[in-house]
MDAnalysis code that builds the backbone (N, CA, C; Angstrom):
import MDAnalysis as mda
import numpy as np

u = mda.Universe.empty(744, n_residues=248, atom_resindex=np.repeat(np.arange(248), 3), trajectory=True)
u.add_TopologyAttr("name", ["N", "CA", "C"] * 248)
u.add_TopologyAttr("resid", np.arange(1, 249))
u.add_TopologyAttr("resname", ["UNK", "UNK", "UNK", "UNK", "UNK", "UNK", "UNK", "UNK", "UNK", "UNK", "UNK", "UNK", "UNK", "UNK", "UNK", "UNK", "UNK", "UNK", "UNK", "UNK", "UNK", "UNK", "UNK", "UNK", "UNK", "UNK", "UNK", "UNK", "UNK", "UNK", "UNK", "UNK", "UNK", "UNK", "UNK", "UNK", "UNK", "UNK", "UNK", "UNK", "UNK", "UNK", "UNK", "UNK", "UNK", "UNK", "UNK", "UNK", "UNK", "UNK", "UNK", "UNK", "UNK", "UNK", "UNK", "UNK", "UNK", "UNK", "UNK", "UNK", "UNK", "UNK", "UNK", "UNK", "UNK", "UNK", "UNK", "UNK", "UNK", "UNK", "UNK", "UNK", "UNK", "UNK", "UNK", "UNK", "UNK", "UNK", "UNK", "UNK", "UNK", "UNK", "UNK", "UNK", "UNK", "UNK", "UNK", "UNK", "UNK", "UNK", "UNK", "UNK", "UNK", "UNK", "UNK", "UNK", "UNK", "UNK", "UNK", "UNK", "UNK", "UNK", "UNK", "UNK", "UNK", "UNK", "UNK", "UNK", "UNK", "UNK", "UNK", "UNK", "UNK", "UNK", "UNK", "UNK", "UNK", "UNK", "UNK", "UNK", "UNK", "UNK", "UNK", "UNK", "UNK", "UNK", "UNK", "UNK", "UNK", "UNK", "UNK", "UNK", "UNK", "UNK", "UNK", "UNK", "UNK", "UNK", "UNK", "UNK", "UNK", "UNK", "UNK", "UNK", "UNK", "UNK", "UNK", "UNK", "UNK", "UNK", "UNK", "UNK", "UNK", "UNK", "UNK", "UNK", "UNK", "UNK", "UNK", "UNK", "UNK", "UNK", "UNK", "UNK", "UNK", "UNK", "UNK", "UNK", "UNK", "UNK", "UNK", "UNK", "UNK", "UNK", "UNK", "UNK", "UNK", "UNK", "UNK", "UNK", "UNK", "UNK", "UNK", "UNK", "UNK", "UNK", "UNK", "UNK", "UNK", "UNK", "UNK", "UNK", "UNK", "UNK", "UNK", "UNK", "UNK", "UNK", "UNK", "UNK", "UNK", "UNK", "UNK", "UNK", "UNK", "UNK", "UNK", "UNK", "UNK", "UNK", "UNK", "UNK", "UNK", "UNK", "UNK", "UNK", "UNK", "UNK", "UNK", "UNK", "UNK", "UNK", "UNK", "UNK", "UNK", "UNK", "UNK", "UNK", "UNK", "UNK", "UNK", "UNK", "UNK", "UNK", "UNK", "UNK", "UNK", "UNK", "UNK", "UNK", "UNK", "UNK", "UNK", "UNK", "UNK", "UNK", "UNK", "UNK"])
u.atoms.positions = np.array([
    [79.909, 97.479, 112.637],
    [80.046, 96.260, 111.860],
    [79.905, 94.991, 112.836],
    [78.931, 94.397, 113.091],
    [78.676, 93.248, 114.061],
    [79.571, 92.085, 113.808],
    [79.864, 91.416, 115.027],
    [80.694, 90.278, 115.000],
    [81.847, 90.242, 114.171],
    [82.903, 91.116, 114.480],
    [84.021, 91.370, 113.634],
    [85.069, 90.305, 114.316],
    [85.745, 89.606, 113.457],
    [86.795, 88.776, 113.923],
    [88.257, 89.166, 113.654],
    [88.927, 89.557, 114.436],
    [90.430, 90.092, 114.212],
    [91.358, 88.975, 114.053],
    [92.162, 88.879, 113.108],
    [93.303, 87.957, 112.747],
    [94.469, 88.522, 112.537],
    [95.535, 88.131, 113.253],
    [96.679, 88.866, 113.153],
    [97.796, 87.798, 112.674],
    [98.247, 87.983, 111.389],
    [99.173, 87.137, 110.682],
    [100.695, 87.428, 111.321],
    [101.318, 86.264, 112.102],
    [102.462, 86.448, 112.587],
    [103.444, 85.295, 112.358],
    [103.541, 84.616, 111.345],
    [103.928, 83.334, 111.282],
    [105.472, 83.346, 110.537],
    [105.832, 84.565, 110.079],
    [106.978, 84.763, 109.205],
    [108.248, 84.563, 110.030],
    [109.457, 84.368, 109.333],
    [110.651, 84.113, 110.104],
    [111.317, 85.581, 110.100],
    [111.393, 86.253, 109.007],
    [112.017, 87.637, 109.204],
    [113.367, 87.321, 108.907],
    [113.783, 86.711, 107.665],
    [115.132, 86.456, 107.413],
    [116.046, 87.634, 107.432],
    [115.417, 88.783, 106.876],
    [116.258, 90.041, 106.814],
    [116.646, 90.650, 108.017],
    [116.080, 90.262, 109.167],
    [116.361, 90.771, 110.409],
    [117.668, 90.493, 110.926],
    [118.398, 89.460, 110.243],
    [119.673, 89.173, 110.658],
    [119.679, 88.426, 111.904],
    [118.670, 87.700, 112.591],
    [118.599, 87.177, 113.631],
    [117.795, 85.855, 113.849],
    [118.114, 84.930, 114.654],
    [117.256, 83.845, 114.709],
    [115.903, 83.991, 115.479],
    [115.840, 85.079, 116.176],
    [114.576, 85.657, 116.875],
    [113.536, 85.738, 115.643],
    [112.296, 85.247, 116.218],
    [111.213, 85.575, 115.361],
    [110.894, 87.133, 115.082],
    [110.475, 87.524, 113.873],
    [110.488, 88.833, 113.701],
    [109.684, 89.653, 114.713],
    [108.574, 88.978, 115.134],
    [107.484, 89.633, 115.735],
    [107.926, 89.766, 117.304],
    [108.930, 89.059, 117.640],
    [109.542, 89.093, 119.126],
    [110.542, 90.285, 119.245],
    [110.893, 90.927, 118.073],
    [111.799, 92.005, 118.168],
    [111.174, 93.317, 118.794],
    [111.845, 94.205, 119.507],
    [111.201, 95.082, 120.322],
    [111.201, 96.477, 119.544],
    [110.139, 97.241, 119.535],
    [110.188, 98.662, 119.445],
    [109.622, 99.297, 120.587],
    [110.565, 100.214, 121.084],
    [110.400, 100.755, 122.323],
    [110.390, 99.674, 123.529],
    [109.330, 99.848, 124.512],
    [109.417, 98.886, 125.508],
    [108.780, 97.600, 125.216],
    [107.946, 97.495, 123.938],
    [107.183, 96.416, 123.747],
    [107.801, 95.713, 122.453],
    [107.339, 94.316, 122.213],
    [107.601, 93.538, 121.165],
    [106.684, 93.917, 119.951],
    [107.015, 93.723, 118.698],
    [106.210, 94.175, 117.487],
    [104.704, 93.553, 117.696],
    [104.616, 92.222, 118.074],
    [103.417, 91.692, 118.344],
    [102.615, 92.378, 119.469],
    [103.079, 92.651, 120.568],
    [102.361, 93.274, 121.718],
    [101.761, 94.501, 121.246],
    [102.421, 95.300, 120.233],
    [101.994, 96.609, 119.817],
    [100.543, 96.155, 119.211],
    [100.815, 95.422, 118.249],
    [99.666, 95.049, 117.367],
    [98.413, 94.553, 118.291],
    [98.536, 93.715, 119.235],
    [97.646, 92.978, 119.907],
    [96.946, 94.046, 120.830],
    [97.786, 95.026, 121.284],
    [97.389, 95.917, 122.375],
    [96.197, 96.896, 121.649],
    [96.433, 97.218, 120.290],
    [95.539, 98.100, 119.346],
    [94.355, 97.200, 118.870],
    [94.510, 95.963, 118.688],
    [93.524, 95.201, 118.340],
    [92.643, 94.609, 119.161],
    [92.878, 94.356, 120.263],
    [92.295, 93.487, 121.298],
    [90.826, 94.227, 121.517],
    [90.698, 95.552, 121.769],
    [89.463, 96.073, 121.836],
    [88.438, 95.990, 120.910],
    [89.063, 95.644, 119.403],
    [88.010, 95.680, 118.178],
    [87.201, 94.332, 118.365],
    [87.958, 93.153, 119.017],
    [87.240, 91.977, 118.750],
    [86.706, 91.903, 120.222],
    [85.691, 92.504, 120.392],
    [85.122, 92.688, 121.857],
    [84.432, 91.309, 122.286],
    [84.026, 90.529, 121.282],
    [83.223, 89.395, 121.669],
    [84.163, 88.237, 122.029],
    [85.243, 88.193, 121.185],
    [86.250, 87.007, 121.426],
    [87.634, 87.511, 121.391],
    [88.479, 86.723, 121.643],
    [89.982, 86.961, 121.557],
    [90.402, 87.099, 120.103],
    [91.283, 88.121, 119.684],
    [91.668, 87.989, 118.419],
    [92.700, 86.717, 118.180],
    [92.708, 86.293, 116.814],
    [93.545, 85.307, 116.445],
    [94.691, 85.676, 116.126],
    [95.910, 84.950, 116.660],
    [97.178, 85.257, 116.062],
    [97.814, 83.792, 115.464],
    [97.959, 83.960, 114.136],
    [98.631, 82.796, 113.191],
    [100.094, 82.775, 113.366],
    [100.528, 81.756, 114.102],
    [102.024, 81.694, 114.037],
    [102.685, 80.497, 113.358],
    [103.903, 80.603, 113.195],
    [104.750, 79.666, 112.495],
    [106.084, 79.426, 113.061],
    [107.019, 80.093, 112.421],
    [108.350, 80.171, 112.776],
    [108.618, 80.191, 114.313],
    [109.367, 79.211, 114.942],
    [109.522, 79.020, 116.309],
    [108.336, 79.633, 117.215],
    [107.183, 78.950, 116.808],
    [105.880, 79.278, 117.440],
    [106.056, 78.876, 118.824],
    [106.504, 78.025, 119.394],
    [106.497, 77.655, 120.897],
    [107.327, 78.651, 121.582],
    [108.272, 79.205, 121.016],
    [108.912, 80.443, 121.781],
    [108.020, 81.654, 121.650],
    [107.352, 81.988, 120.672],
    [106.428, 83.078, 120.631],
    [105.479, 82.754, 121.680],
    [104.748, 81.739, 121.834],
    [103.682, 81.568, 122.721],
    [104.337, 81.463, 124.060],
    [105.522, 81.047, 124.391],
    [105.901, 80.904, 125.758],
    [106.295, 82.466, 126.156],
    [106.830, 83.391, 125.146],
    [107.332, 84.782, 125.489],
    [105.945, 85.567, 125.655],
    [105.001, 85.220, 124.723],
    [103.756, 86.063, 124.658],
    [102.512, 85.455, 125.382],
    [102.762, 84.630, 126.351],
    [101.663, 83.759, 126.888],
    [100.671, 84.759, 127.649],
    [101.147, 85.969, 128.010],
    [100.204, 87.016, 128.669],
    [99.232, 87.547, 127.736],
    [99.411, 87.519, 126.517],
    [98.473, 88.184, 125.512],
    [97.250, 87.517, 125.489],
    [96.018, 88.373, 125.275],
    [94.724, 87.793, 125.370],
    [94.287, 87.349, 123.951],
    [94.836, 86.496, 123.442],
    [94.700, 86.112, 122.071],
    [94.485, 84.422, 122.036],
    [93.991, 83.969, 120.864],
    [93.965, 82.524, 120.495],
    [95.048, 82.312, 119.536],
    [95.599, 81.189, 119.781],
    [96.843, 81.011, 118.658],
    [96.433, 79.781, 117.834],
    [96.693, 80.021, 116.537],
    [96.472, 79.032, 115.522],
    [97.807, 78.940, 114.710],
    [98.045, 77.573, 114.366],
    [99.264, 77.327, 113.745],
    [99.206, 77.355, 112.178],
    [100.427, 77.870, 111.460],
    [100.452, 77.594, 110.027],
    [101.755, 76.799, 109.995],
    [101.526, 75.476, 109.947],
    [102.670, 74.680, 109.924],
    [103.679, 74.716, 108.936],
    [103.158, 75.130, 107.721],
    [104.231, 75.507, 106.576],
    [103.885, 76.901, 105.983],
    [104.867, 77.461, 105.993],
    [104.864, 78.931, 105.597],
    [104.807, 79.138, 104.016],
    [103.422, 79.084, 103.586],
    [103.200, 78.955, 102.084],
    [102.550, 80.409, 101.718],
    [102.721, 81.343, 102.376],
    [102.121, 82.596, 102.067],
    [100.833, 83.073, 103.048],
    [100.595, 84.392, 102.755],
    [99.707, 84.943, 103.560],
    [98.051, 84.504, 103.448],
    [97.958, 84.149, 101.901],
    [96.632, 83.437, 101.634],
    [96.375, 82.182, 102.438],
    [97.624, 81.367, 102.339],
    [97.604, 80.079, 103.106],
    [97.435, 80.092, 104.500],
    [98.040, 81.431, 105.209],
    [97.958, 81.561, 106.679],
    [96.574, 81.935, 106.869],
    [95.795, 82.708, 106.295],
    [94.392, 82.991, 106.579],
    [93.609, 81.733, 106.535],
    [93.956, 80.859, 105.698],
    [92.997, 79.705, 105.475],
    [92.994, 78.929, 106.540],
    [94.122, 78.870, 107.386],
    [94.175, 78.048, 108.643],
    [93.129, 78.448, 109.615],
    [92.568, 79.684, 109.498],
    [91.651, 80.165, 110.582],
    [90.285, 80.093, 110.278],
    [89.893, 79.427, 109.033],
    [88.539, 79.513, 108.521],
    [87.560, 78.851, 109.389],
    [87.946, 77.726, 110.064],
    [87.017, 77.166, 111.047],
    [86.918, 77.844, 112.286],
    [87.552, 78.939, 112.651],
    [87.353, 79.770, 113.712],
    [86.774, 80.911, 113.504],
    [86.206, 81.162, 112.335],
    [85.549, 82.383, 111.912],
    [84.129, 82.222, 111.459],
    [83.725, 80.933, 111.583],
    [82.443, 80.563, 110.879],
    [81.164, 81.417, 111.492],
    [81.356, 81.777, 112.869],
    [80.217, 82.656, 113.220],
    [80.383, 84.126, 113.279],
    [81.357, 84.632, 112.688],
    [81.600, 85.906, 112.358],
    [80.835, 86.400, 111.171],
    [80.878, 87.788, 111.043],
    [80.285, 88.271, 109.861],
    [81.380, 89.004, 108.861],
    [82.461, 89.409, 109.561],
    [83.586, 89.957, 108.817],
    [84.741, 89.579, 109.489],
    [86.018, 89.440, 108.879],
    [87.214, 89.327, 109.298],
    [87.986, 90.694, 109.086],
    [88.699, 90.912, 110.119],
    [89.829, 92.069, 109.768],
    [91.253, 91.506, 109.998],
    [91.811, 91.488, 109.070],
    [93.208, 91.124, 108.841],
    [94.397, 92.147, 109.118],
    [95.127, 91.842, 110.215],
    [96.227, 92.692, 110.615],
    [97.560, 91.835, 110.515],
    [98.682, 92.527, 110.941],
    [99.899, 91.931, 110.930],
    [100.956, 92.008, 112.095],
    [101.456, 90.963, 112.367],
    [102.436, 90.973, 113.635],
    [103.523, 91.923, 113.395],
    [104.027, 92.289, 112.205],
    [105.089, 93.089, 111.875],
    [104.842, 94.482, 111.407],
    [103.688, 94.788, 111.566],
    [103.002, 96.243, 111.363],
    [102.626, 96.872, 112.597],
    [103.469, 97.494, 113.504],
    [103.064, 97.632, 114.792],
    [102.452, 98.904, 115.300],
    [102.525, 99.887, 114.330],
    [102.187, 101.256, 114.872],
    [100.824, 101.837, 114.190],
    [100.060, 101.007, 113.762],
    [98.728, 101.312, 113.341],
    [97.689, 101.844, 114.495],
    [97.332, 103.028, 114.327],
    [96.655, 103.734, 115.569],
    [95.289, 103.073, 115.458],
    [94.652, 103.024, 116.783],
    [93.125, 102.483, 116.923],
    [92.338, 103.530, 116.017],
    [92.590, 104.898, 116.050],
    [91.692, 105.899, 115.390],
    [91.766, 105.246, 113.854],
    [92.841, 104.995, 113.208],
    [92.798, 104.561, 111.901],
    [92.086, 103.199, 111.609],
    [92.075, 102.198, 112.696],
    [91.426, 101.039, 112.364],
    [89.807, 101.409, 112.670],
    [89.517, 102.074, 113.649],
    [88.075, 102.451, 113.773],
    [87.547, 103.049, 112.669],
    [88.265, 104.096, 112.111],
    [87.765, 104.613, 110.852],
    [87.729, 103.680, 109.653],
    [88.593, 102.805, 109.479],
    [88.441, 101.790, 108.576],
    [87.255, 100.774, 108.657],
    [87.016, 100.473, 109.863],
    [85.987, 99.505, 110.153],
    [84.407, 100.291, 109.789],
    [84.418, 101.445, 110.311],
    [83.186, 102.196, 110.193],
    [82.854, 102.717, 108.725],
    [83.956, 102.942, 108.120],
    [83.794, 103.621, 106.733],
    [83.578, 102.548, 105.596],
    [84.089, 101.283, 105.895],
    [83.896, 100.113, 105.025],
    [82.578, 99.578, 104.824],
    [81.737, 99.778, 103.692],
    [80.420, 99.081, 103.662],
    [80.372, 97.574, 103.997],
    [79.318, 97.159, 104.451],
    [79.187, 95.735, 105.099],
    [79.351, 94.853, 103.838],
    [78.859, 95.003, 102.707],
    [79.128, 94.120, 101.615],
    [80.469, 94.339, 100.713],
    [81.276, 95.032, 101.021],
    [82.424, 95.385, 100.378],
    [83.682, 94.856, 101.024],
    [84.599, 94.732, 100.109],
    [85.956, 94.258, 100.552],
    [86.737, 95.663, 100.870],
    [87.168, 95.761, 102.254],
    [87.873, 96.980, 102.577],
    [89.302, 96.850, 102.589],
    [90.051, 97.677, 102.130],
    [91.479, 97.615, 102.194],
    [92.068, 99.129, 102.573],
    [93.049, 99.093, 103.453],
    [93.869, 100.321, 103.524],
    [95.085, 100.488, 102.619],
    [95.249, 101.661, 102.063],
    [96.434, 101.947, 101.052],
    [96.856, 103.345, 101.426],
    [97.983, 103.556, 101.074],
    [98.563, 104.949, 101.480],
    [99.754, 105.115, 100.249],
    [99.950, 106.505, 100.046],
    [100.910, 107.084, 99.193],
    [102.253, 107.210, 99.780],
    [103.143, 106.376, 99.521],
    [104.558, 106.588, 100.029],
    [105.440, 107.352, 99.288],
    [106.249, 108.301, 99.730],
    [107.208, 109.035, 99.070],
    [108.269, 108.071, 98.463],
    [108.543, 107.131, 98.971],
    [109.479, 106.178, 98.524],
    [109.024, 104.708, 98.825],
    [108.045, 104.082, 97.939],
    [107.483, 102.878, 98.408],
    [108.349, 101.614, 98.190],
    [109.748, 101.662, 97.781],
    [110.527, 100.364, 97.543],
    [110.733, 99.829, 98.848],
    [110.312, 98.576, 98.810],
    [110.473, 97.589, 99.944],
    [109.157, 97.617, 100.988],
    [108.183, 98.234, 100.483],
    [107.165, 98.354, 101.639],
    [105.821, 97.850, 100.954],
    [105.713, 97.100, 100.004],
    [104.459, 96.434, 99.577],
    [104.150, 96.409, 98.346],
    [102.890, 95.711, 97.948],
    [102.464, 95.635, 96.728],
    [101.951, 96.853, 96.102],
    [102.007, 97.073, 94.898],
    [101.472, 98.369, 94.167],
    [99.854, 98.254, 93.855],
    [99.046, 99.361, 94.082],
    [97.617, 99.238, 93.906],
    [97.480, 99.640, 92.347],
    [96.867, 98.817, 91.675],
    [96.605, 99.032, 90.232],
    [95.155, 99.346, 90.179],
    [94.773, 100.517, 89.514],
    [93.605, 101.085, 89.302],
    [93.270, 101.179, 87.756],
    [92.029, 101.094, 87.562],
    [91.486, 101.377, 86.118],
    [91.298, 102.815, 85.765],
    [90.862, 103.078, 84.592],
    [90.693, 104.522, 84.178],
    [89.447, 105.143, 84.959],
    [88.621, 104.436, 85.691],
    [87.795, 105.243, 86.487],
    [88.163, 105.104, 88.067],
    [89.513, 104.873, 88.171],
    [90.053, 104.866, 89.612],
    [89.632, 103.756, 90.557],
    [88.829, 102.969, 89.984],
    [88.621, 101.728, 90.736],
    [89.802, 100.771, 90.797],
    [89.773, 100.158, 92.084],
    [91.086, 99.335, 92.326],
    [90.744, 97.823, 91.528],
    [91.838, 97.451, 90.795],
    [91.513, 96.174, 89.881],
    [92.250, 94.941, 90.613],
    [93.572, 95.344, 91.150],
    [94.252, 94.207, 91.765],
    [95.545, 95.088, 92.399],
    [96.453, 94.048, 92.932],
    [97.599, 94.527, 93.626],
    [98.816, 93.699, 93.026],
    [99.674, 94.142, 92.726],
    [101.110, 93.573, 92.088],
    [102.099, 93.670, 93.130],
    [102.386, 92.470, 93.693],
    [103.540, 92.353, 94.677],
    [104.819, 92.985, 93.860],
    [105.696, 93.615, 94.833],
    [106.677, 94.379, 94.375],
    [107.710, 93.340, 93.563],
    [107.912, 92.297, 94.005],
    [108.884, 91.320, 93.311],
    [108.271, 90.781, 91.972],
    [106.898, 90.908, 91.779],
    [106.410, 90.621, 90.523],
    [106.151, 91.749, 89.516],
    [106.239, 92.974, 89.974],
    [105.931, 94.169, 89.190],
    [106.962, 94.470, 88.042],
    [106.348, 95.147, 87.035],
    [107.038, 95.539, 85.866],
    [107.726, 96.901, 86.352],
    [108.708, 97.481, 85.724],
    [109.422, 98.676, 85.763],
    [108.335, 99.748, 86.025],
    [107.356, 99.835, 85.132],
    [106.334, 100.738, 85.261],
    [105.546, 100.817, 86.505],
    [105.007, 99.624, 86.645],
    [104.242, 99.374, 87.952],
    [105.017, 99.605, 89.236],
    [106.332, 99.530, 89.268],
    [107.225, 100.045, 90.357],
    [107.098, 101.732, 90.570],
    [106.686, 102.437, 89.546],
    [106.698, 103.830, 89.750],
    [105.398, 104.265, 90.381],
    [104.523, 103.344, 90.677],
    [103.086, 103.786, 91.386],
    [103.617, 103.835, 92.982],
    [103.064, 104.854, 93.495],
    [103.482, 105.288, 94.865],
    [102.366, 104.802, 95.820],
    [101.266, 104.583, 95.273],
    [100.111, 103.910, 96.249],
    [100.402, 102.499, 96.491],
    [100.490, 102.136, 97.951],
    [100.927, 100.781, 98.155],
    [99.585, 100.102, 98.991],
    [99.630, 98.810, 98.930],
    [98.799, 98.000, 99.928],
    [99.136, 97.821, 101.175],
    [98.432, 98.187, 102.308],
    [98.964, 98.045, 103.480],
    [99.002, 96.431, 103.953],
    [98.031, 95.673, 103.498],
    [97.685, 94.268, 103.671],
    [96.609, 94.261, 104.687],
    [96.251, 95.207, 105.228],
    [94.903, 95.293, 105.897],
    [93.687, 95.249, 105.314],
    [92.888, 94.128, 105.651],
    [91.586, 93.964, 104.859],
    [90.434, 93.714, 105.950],
    [89.294, 94.201, 105.458],
    [88.183, 93.830, 106.159],
    [87.305, 92.865, 104.980],
    [87.107, 91.334, 105.304],
    [86.648, 90.702, 104.424],
    [85.055, 90.278, 104.983],
    [84.245, 90.322, 104.017],
    [82.854, 89.563, 104.399],
    [83.266, 88.045, 104.595],
    [82.690, 87.402, 105.695],
    [83.040, 85.978, 105.847],
    [82.295, 85.201, 104.754],
    [81.062, 85.764, 104.165],
    [80.403, 84.758, 103.202],
    [81.212, 84.811, 101.891],
    [82.331, 85.712, 101.708],
    [83.179, 85.671, 100.546],
    [84.347, 84.970, 100.682],
    [84.643, 84.693, 102.080],
    [86.103, 84.458, 102.526],
    [86.477, 82.861, 101.951],
    [85.709, 81.815, 102.136],
    [86.029, 80.672, 101.796],
    [86.248, 80.472, 100.195],
    [85.224, 81.080, 99.464],
    [85.407, 81.074, 98.070],
    [86.688, 81.628, 97.564],
    [86.986, 82.856, 98.140],
    [88.232, 83.482, 97.668],
    [89.555, 82.887, 97.978],
    [89.538, 82.224, 99.227],
    [90.664, 81.504, 99.635],
    [90.990, 80.314, 98.835],
    [89.820, 79.600, 98.455],
    [89.955, 78.557, 97.554],
    [90.470, 78.691, 96.104],
    [90.224, 79.899, 95.629],
    [90.524, 80.358, 94.325],
    [91.903, 80.939, 94.240],
    [92.535, 81.156, 95.250],
    [93.996, 81.802, 95.440],
    [94.942, 80.597, 94.781],
    [95.802, 81.225, 93.642],
    [96.538, 80.377, 93.221],
    [98.100, 80.754, 93.507],
    [99.169, 79.874, 93.339],
    [100.451, 80.308, 93.747],
    [101.406, 80.420, 92.388],
    [100.762, 81.048, 91.334],
    [101.568, 81.199, 90.123],
    [102.375, 82.311, 90.294],
    [103.316, 82.565, 91.052],
    [104.205, 83.747, 91.115],
    [105.625, 83.423, 91.671],
    [106.516, 84.533, 91.536],
    [107.902, 84.156, 91.712],
    [108.183, 83.294, 92.922],
    [107.454, 83.563, 94.041],
    [107.670, 82.860, 95.313],
    [106.986, 81.614, 95.385],
    [106.086, 81.309, 94.596],
    [105.162, 80.000, 94.587],
    [104.406, 80.069, 96.111],
    [103.954, 81.276, 96.387],
    [103.254, 81.380, 97.576],
    [101.831, 81.787, 97.330],
    [101.016, 81.656, 98.182],
    [99.580, 81.879, 97.991],
    [99.502, 83.240, 98.664],
    [99.270, 84.381, 97.751],
    [99.279, 85.867, 98.210],
    [97.787, 86.026, 98.524],
    [97.621, 86.625, 99.662],
    [96.281, 87.093, 100.171],
    [95.646, 88.256, 99.402],
    [96.902, 89.129, 98.805],
    [96.524, 90.286, 97.827],
    [95.535, 89.727, 96.716],
    [95.549, 88.401, 96.197],
    [94.823, 88.033, 95.103],
    [93.481, 88.167, 95.412],
    [93.000, 88.321, 96.541],
    [91.519, 88.338, 96.910],
    [90.858, 89.744, 96.443],
    [91.781, 90.698, 96.064],
    [91.373, 91.810, 95.453],
    [90.979, 91.783, 94.073],
    [91.781, 91.077, 93.295],
    [91.297, 90.681, 91.835],
    [90.104, 89.769, 91.873],
    [89.983, 88.758, 92.818],
    [88.889, 88.042, 92.832],
    [87.527, 88.831, 93.281],
    [87.671, 89.819, 94.105],
    [86.554, 90.705, 94.370],
    [86.189, 91.347, 93.257],
    [87.107, 91.942, 92.456],
    [86.760, 92.633, 91.137],
    [86.097, 91.721, 90.163],
    [86.539, 90.373, 90.151],
    [85.868, 89.413, 89.249],
    [84.628, 89.196, 89.650],
    [84.342, 89.122, 90.853],
    [82.890, 88.906, 91.530],
    [82.037, 90.188, 91.599],
    [82.400, 91.174, 91.051],
    [81.754, 92.498, 91.144],
    [81.335, 92.915, 92.592],
    [82.284, 92.596, 93.545],
    [82.159, 93.037, 94.749],
    [82.842, 94.435, 94.987],
    [82.355, 95.477, 95.579],
    [82.896, 96.649, 95.762],
    [84.248, 96.655, 96.493],
    [85.338, 97.349, 96.154],
    [86.442, 97.411, 96.886],
    [86.733, 98.765, 97.402],
    [86.628, 98.989, 98.539],
    [86.550, 100.235, 99.347],
    [88.014, 100.488, 99.953],
    [88.593, 101.452, 99.609],
    [89.875, 101.996, 100.230],
    [89.757, 103.054, 101.213],
    [90.435, 102.950, 102.218],
    [90.709, 104.072, 103.137],
    [92.043, 104.237, 103.379],
    [92.480, 105.347, 104.054],
    [93.681, 105.668, 104.293],
    [94.246, 106.065, 105.840],
    [95.381, 105.707, 106.152],
    [95.813, 106.013, 107.853],
    [95.997, 107.375, 107.880],
    [95.982, 108.146, 109.098],
    [96.363, 109.283, 109.345],
    [97.629, 109.765, 108.868],
    [98.594, 109.144, 108.853],
    [99.941, 109.100, 108.488],
    [100.490, 107.868, 107.836],
    [101.349, 107.778, 106.823],
    [101.692, 106.459, 106.071],
    [102.609, 105.703, 107.147],
    [103.329, 106.238, 108.127],
    [104.154, 105.330, 108.862],
    [103.295, 104.418, 109.704],
    [101.944, 104.537, 109.782],
    [101.131, 103.670, 110.510],
    [101.069, 102.423, 109.691],
    [101.208, 102.281, 108.493],
    [101.010, 100.880, 107.727],
    [102.423, 100.509, 107.292],
    [103.507, 101.121, 107.734],
    [104.863, 100.391, 107.432],
    [105.293, 99.248, 108.293],
    [105.592, 97.989, 107.419],
    [105.995, 96.904, 108.052],
    [107.340, 96.984, 108.352],
    [107.899, 96.043, 109.006],
    [109.402, 95.967, 109.350],
    [109.805, 94.610, 108.894],
    [110.764, 94.913, 107.930],
    [111.424, 93.688, 107.260],
    [112.812, 93.427, 107.513],
    [113.617, 94.470, 107.949],
    [115.124, 94.511, 108.404],
    [115.372, 95.541, 109.457],
    [116.576, 95.618, 109.998],
    [116.816, 96.474, 111.094],
    [116.702, 98.081, 110.781],
    [117.046, 98.376, 109.359],
    [116.847, 99.647, 109.070],
    [115.560, 100.197, 109.221],
    [114.612, 99.372, 108.769],
    [113.215, 99.765, 108.774],
    [112.704, 99.883, 110.399],
    [113.299, 98.952, 110.991],
    [112.945, 99.061, 112.629],
    [113.492, 100.356, 113.086],
    [114.657, 100.634, 112.771],
    [115.098, 102.055, 113.306],
    [114.342, 103.090, 112.812],
    [113.897, 103.109, 111.512],
    [113.067, 104.134, 111.103],
    [111.758, 104.435, 111.761],
    [111.220, 103.134, 112.216],
    [109.880, 103.255, 112.982],
    [110.172, 103.698, 114.409],
    [111.274, 103.291, 114.986],
    [111.483, 103.461, 116.221],
    [111.689, 105.064, 116.427],
    [111.993, 105.764, 115.503],
    [112.225, 107.299, 115.532],
    [110.861, 107.830, 115.402],
    [110.055, 107.224, 114.512],
    [108.581, 107.788, 114.495],
    [107.798, 107.637, 115.784],
    [108.003, 106.359, 116.342],
    [107.548, 105.969, 117.671],
    [107.848, 106.918, 118.709],
    [109.063, 107.216, 118.943],
    [109.609, 108.236, 119.914],
    [108.892, 109.377, 119.744],
    [108.864, 109.932, 118.510],
    [108.348, 111.176, 118.112],
    [106.665, 111.199, 118.687],
    [106.154, 110.340, 118.325],
    [104.643, 110.027, 118.676],
    [104.512, 110.029, 120.066],
    [105.401, 109.227, 120.898],
    [105.246, 109.133, 122.272],
    [105.571, 110.505, 123.006],
    [106.467, 111.434, 122.596],
    [106.909, 112.683, 122.935],
    [105.665, 113.754, 122.932],
    [104.986, 113.485, 121.859],
    [103.883, 114.366, 121.536],
    [102.697, 114.043, 122.493],
    [102.793, 112.768, 123.048],
    [101.663, 112.491, 123.882],
    [101.859, 112.999, 125.364],
    [103.235, 113.157, 125.615],
    [103.671, 113.735, 126.990],
    [103.134, 115.180, 127.338],
])
């Protein structure tokens, strides 16, 4: 996939972490969450530096992470992931595809991302999904039609009781053809419980435009788990220690 641009969304405060420290500066093992993501993502954007979209305590993040080989883009108002990606549009004009990652999903392997990139057709919207044994608290549910095609993603806070029984969740990782990007970002609306612009809405917009929605899966579901609170951080710490021990 030629001229891929990597964008890492890292603007959130992380209220449930119980700390004034920006979520992406919390540590997992010997590195911050953001360092884990950049270390994996940087080789993918071989032509340029990955973009990190920052927001809450952005000056502190840039000060602490000034050693990272990234380009910083500000999201001055935290109005959702769709709004965050919109801040980067002027920086991706020369790219053919955008790969969206997150500063609080630290343990996705390079192998999973390479598979994702190489398996997604160039004219398709690519997403990573996974089936979780207990998906509560870990992302929007994948809604498929009778032919198993992805129709949309329903955020957990907006889902019905029946939709909450679905175990397939959206990682939030996307490969988006740039020629569709501006149109879809302009069409995202904030008619939801949080009044935010959800990037997940691009899936429904892709279905509307008859764009193929291609799904791939990680080697293990822990790779796509985000961190919203200290309990989730502790859970991934255990997984990370086990992974490191296997490599020794």
